[in-house]
C-alpha positions in Angstrom: -24.6 16.4 29.5 -22.3 13.4 29.5 -19.5 15.5 28.1 -19.8 17.9 31.0 -19.6 14.9 33.4 -16.5 13.7 31.6 -14.8 17.0 32.0 -15.8 17.2 35.7 -14.3 13.8 36.3 -11.1 14.9 34.6 -11.0 18.0 36.9 -11.7 15.8 39.9 -8.9 13.4 39.0 -6.4 16.3 38.6 -7.5 17.8 42.0 -7.4 14.5 43.8 -4.0 13.6 42.3 -2.6 16.9 43.3 -3.9 16.6 46.8 -2.7 13.0 47.3 0.7 13.4 45.8 1.1 16.5 47.9 0.3 14.5 51.0 2.9 11.8 50.0 5.5 14.5 49.4 4.8 16.0 52.9 5.1 12.6 54.5 8.4 11.9 52.6 9.7 15.4 53.6 9.0 14.5 57.3 10.6 11.1 56.8 13.8 12.7 55.4 14.0 15.0 58.4 13.6 12.0 60.7 16.3 10.1 58.8 18.6 13.0 59.0 18.1 13.3 62.8 18.6 9.6 63.1 21.9 9.8 61.3 23.0 12.7 63.6 22.1 10.6 66.7 23.9 7.5 65.2 27.0 9.6 64.7 26.9 10.8 68.3 26.6 7.2 69.5 29.8 6.3 67.7 30.4 2.6 66.8 27.3 1.6 68.8 25.1 3.5 66.5 26.8 2.5 63.2 24.2 0.0 62.3 21.4 2.4 63.1 23.1 5.0 60.9 23.0 2.6 57.9 19.3 2.1 58.4 18.7 5.8 58.6 20.7 6.3 55.4 18.6 3.7 53.6 15.4 5.3 54.9 16.6 8.6 53.4 17.3 7.0 50.1 13.9 5.3 50.0 12.2 8.6 50.8 14.0 10.3 48.0 13.1 7.6 45.5 9.4 7.8 46.6 9.5 11.5 46.1 10.8 11.0 42.5 8.1 8.4 41.8 5.4 10.7 43.2 6.7 13.6 41.1 6.7 11.5 37.9 3.2 10.2 38.8 2.0 13.7 39.2 3.4 14.8 35.9 2.0 11.8 34.0 -1.5 12.2 35.5 -1.6 15.9 34.9 -0.5 15.5 31.3 -3.2 12.9 30.7 -5.8 14.9 32.6 -5.0 18.0 30.4 -5.4 15.8 27.3 -8.8 14.5 28.6 -9.8 18.1 29.3 -8.8 19.1 25.8 -10.6 16.2 24.1 -13.6 16.7 26.4 -13.7 20.4 25.7 -13.7 19.8 22.0 -16.4 17.1 22.3 -18.6 19.4 24.4 -18.1 22.3 21.9 -18.9 20.1 18.9 -21.9 18.4 20.6 -23.4 21.7 21.8 -22.5 23.5 18.5 -24.3 20.9 16.4 -27.3 20.9 18.7 -27.7 24.7 18.7 -27.2 24.7 14.9 -30.1 22.3 14.5 -32.2 24.4 16.8 -31.3 27.6 14.9 -32.5 25.8 11.7 -35.7 24.8 13.5 -36.4 28.4 14.5 -35.9 29.8 11.0 -37.9 26.9 9.5 -40.8 27.6 11.8 -40.9 31.3 10.8 -40.6 30.3 7.1 -43.5 28.0 7.3 -45.5 30.7 9.0 -44.6 33.3 6.3 -45.3 30.8 3.5 -48.9 30.8 4.7 -48.9 34.6 4.5 -47.9 34.3 0.8 -50.9 32.0 0.2 -53.3 34.3 2.1 -52.5 37.4 0.0 -52.9 35.5 -3.3 -56.1 34.0 -2.3 -57.7 37.1 -0.9 -56.8 39.2 -3.9 -59.2 37.1 -5.9 -62.2 38.0 -3.6 -65.0 39.5 -5.8 -65.5 42.4 -3.4 -61.7 43.2 -3.5 -61.6 43.0 -7.3 -64.7 45.2 -7.7 -63.4 47.9 -5.4 -60.0 48.0 -7.2 -61.8 48.2 -10.6 -64.0 51.2 -9.5 -61.9 53.1 -6.9 -64.2 56.1 -6.9 -67.3 54.0 -6.0 -67.5 54.5 -2.2 -70.2 51.8 -1.8 -67.9 49.2 -3.3 -65.0 50.4 -1.2 -67.1 50.2 2.0 -68.2 46.7 1.1 -64.7 45.6 0.4 -63.6 47.1 3.8 -66.3 45.0 5.5 -65.0 41.9 3.7 -61.5 42.6 4.9 -62.8 43.1 8.4 -64.4 39.7 8.3 -61.1 38.1 7.3 -59.3 39.9 10.1 -61.7 38.5 12.7 -60.5 35.0 11.7 -56.9 35.8 11.0 -55.6 37.4 14.2 -51.9 37.5 13.0 -52.6 40.5 10.9 -52.7 44.2 11.9 -54.6 45.3 8.8 -55.3 44.6 5.1 -55.3 47.4 2.5 -56.6 47.7 -1.0 -54.8 50.3 -3.2 -55.9 51.3 -6.6 -53.6 51.3 -9.7 -52.3 54.7 -8.7 -51.3 53.7 -5.2 -54.2 55.3 -3.4 -55.5 53.2 -0.5 -59.3 53.0 -1.0 -60.2 50.5 1.7 -58.7 48.8 4.8 -60.0 46.2 7.2 -59.7 48.2 10.4 -60.7 51.8 9.7 -61.8 52.2 13.3 -58.3 51.4 14.6 -56.4 53.0 11.7 -58.6 55.8 10.4 -55.8 57.5 8.6 -55.0 54.7 6.2 -57.7 55.4 3.6 -56.4 58.1 1.3 -52.8 57.3 1.8 -50.7 57.0 -1.3 -48.3 54.0 -1.3 -47.2 54.2 -4.9 -43.6 54.8 -3.9 -43.3 51.8 -1.6 -41.4 48.8 -2.8 -44.2 46.4 -2.0 -46.7 48.3 -4.1 -44.4 48.7 -7.1 -43.3 45.1 -7.0 -46.8 43.8 -6.7 -48.0 45.8 -9.7 -45.2 44.3 -11.7 -46.1 40.7 -10.9 -46.7 38.5 -14.0 -49.7 36.6 -12.7 -51.9 35.8 -9.8 -49.5 33.1 -8.7 -46.9 35.7 -7.9 -46.5 37.8 -4.8 -44.0 40.2 -3.2 -42.7 40.5 0.3 -40.8 43.3 2.1 -38.4 42.9 4.9 -39.8 43.6 8.4 -40.1 47.3 9.0 -42.2 49.8 11.1 -45.3 51.2 9.4 -46.2 54.7 10.5 -49.8 54.2 9.5 -50.1 51.2 11.8 -49.0 53.0 15.0 -45.4 52.4 14.0 -45.7 48.7 14.6 -43.2 46.2 13.1 -44.8 44.4 10.2 -43.9 41.9 7.5 -45.7 43.2 4.3 -47.0 40.8 1.7 -48.6 42.0 -1.5 -49.9 40.9 -4.9 -51.7 42.6 -7.8 -55.5 42.6 -7.9 -56.5 41.5 -11.4 -59.5 42.0 -13.6 -61.1 39.4 -15.9 -58.4 40.1 -18.5 -55.7 39.3 -15.9 -54.5 42.9 -15.9 -53.5 44.6 -12.6 -56.1 47.0 -11.4 -54.7 47.5 -7.9 -52.8 45.9 -5.1 -53.7 44.0 -2.0 -51.3 44.6 0.9 -51.5 42.5 4.1 -49.5 43.4 7.2 -48.3 40.5 9.4 -48.1 41.5 13.1 -44.4 40.7 13.4 -43.5 41.3 17.0 -45.7 38.8 19.0 -45.4 36.1 16.3 -41.6 36.3 16.1 -41.3 36.5 19.9 -43.3 33.3 20.2 -40.8 31.6 17.8 -37.6 32.7 19.5 -38.9 32.0 23.0 -40.4 28.7 21.9 -37.2 27.0 20.7 -36.7 23.6 22.4 -33.9 24.5 24.8 -33.3 22.8 28.2 -33.7 24.8 31.3 -29.9 25.2 31.6 -29.6 26.2 28.0 -32.5 28.7 28.3 -30.7 30.6 31.0 -27.5 30.9 28.9 -28.9 31.3 25.4 -30.0 34.3 23.3 -32.1 33.2 20.3 -32.4 35.6 17.4 -33.8 35.9 13.9 -31.6 38.0 11.5 -32.3 39.4 8.1 -29.9 39.0 5.1 -28.0 42.1 6.3 -27.7 40.5 9.8 -30.2 43.1 11.2 -31.9 41.7 14.4 -35.6 41.0 13.6 -36.3 39.2 16.9 -34.4 38.6 20.1 -35.4 36.4 23.0 -33.3 38.4 25.4 -34.8 41.7 24.4 -31.3 43.2 23.9 -31.7 43.7 20.1 -34.1 46.2 18.6 -35.4 46.1 15.1 -32.6 47.7 13.1 -29.7 46.8 15.3 -27.0 44.7 13.6 -25.6 41.5 15.0 -21.9 40.6 14.1 -22.6 37.2 12.6 -19.4 35.7 11.2 -20.8 33.0 9.1 -18.1 33.3 6.4 -20.5 32.5 3.6 -21.6 29.2 5.1 -25.2 28.4 5.3 -25.0 26.9 8.8 -22.5 26.0 11.5 -21.1 27.3 14.7 -18.0 29.0 16.1 -16.5 30.5 19.2 -16.9 34.3 18.9 -14.6 34.8 21.9 -13.8 32.9 25.2 -17.3 33.5 26.5 -19.7 33.0 23.5 -20.5 30.0 21.3 -22.6 31.2 18.2 -24.6 28.8 16.1 -26.5 29.8 12.9 -28.6 28.5 10.1 -29.7 30.1 6.9 -33.3 29.9 5.8 -33.8 27.0 3.4 -37.2 28.4 2.4 -40.4 26.4 2.4 -42.2 25.0 -0.7 -42.8 28.0 -3.0 -41.5 30.5 -0.5 -37.8 30.9 -1.1 -37.2 33.0 2.0 -35.4 36.3 2.3 -31.9 35.2 3.2 -32.8 35.3 6.9 -30.8 33.4 9.7 -31.7 31.7 12.9 -29.0 32.4 15.4 -28.4 31.1 18.9 -25.7 32.6 21.1 -24.7 30.5 24.1 -22.9 32.1 27.1 -20.2 29.7 28.2 -19.8 31.4 31.6 -17.6 29.4 34.0 -17.2 26.7 31.3 -14.9 29.1 29.5 -12.4 29.2 32.3 -12.4 25.4 32.5 -12.0 24.7 28.8 -8.5 24.5 27.4 -7.3 26.6 24.5 -7.6 23.6 22.3 -11.4 23.6 22.8 -11.6 27.1 21.6 -11.2 26.1 18.0 -13.4 27.5 15.2 -15.6 25.0 13.5 -18.4 25.3 10.9 -20.0 22.9 8.5 -21.7 23.6 5.2 -25.3 22.7 4.5 
């Protein structure tokens, strides 16, 4: 980065100035000693050395003046160098903070676009004739089996899902797309889950519900994002619910690990997705597990950056949603480890800065 080069030049100027002025001061110190010795010898020589004594005195005075000039020069250069370091530190923080904020927004935007597609999928598949027929006649095993085969066909094309479930109006799961992998799903009652209740309460086929990422015991405790909508009969009345389970972990990992960082940034950055409660949903470093909270200090701002301490720059961006998908209040967050830069930066560079959307 050019700002890093600017700071390095400032450090080099300070170091070179210190070394060179130190060398001048050493020479002048030696000169003063020689002048002192010369005055002593001139005094011993009496009147014959008087003229030489005057020269020695002048050399001593010149040496002293050069010392004062060198000291003033050192102070002036060091003061200006500190100012350059301060300005450069602020420029570097602002440039990096704005860049990482943009990348945080990019990460949350990618996941939102992905999840928008999930909301389209569930509304579309809920209109499938086999799905509707099975929900209308939950006791007809033949219809349920056929619906299960239809869901299996969908899953072969849409590999981002772990499973698809059809639940009747009472919340009993009557069919799923992968009964061989998840044999315990059929017969489960999901009437008390938020996604089922909210889906049954949707006003029309244009509506859907989504639940925050959570582990599903029936799906080998995998982390899933659950999307659901009501299955409707010809009178547009809810006769059941279609629930689809997005395989969260590999998809989210691809997002946080695929952010466009430089090689240097990748070594220093931790990219995360947080929910509205700042719970870690995905973490490129592997440090955070689903359920762990991150201490994001966004101060009600939708995006920005700040120095969390002397070692960490934190950039964040709130989901803007995508088309009809409003998002769930999630954040993209990038934590940058300043490392040795922290010791080089002045206190003035450690300011807090955030910008509203």
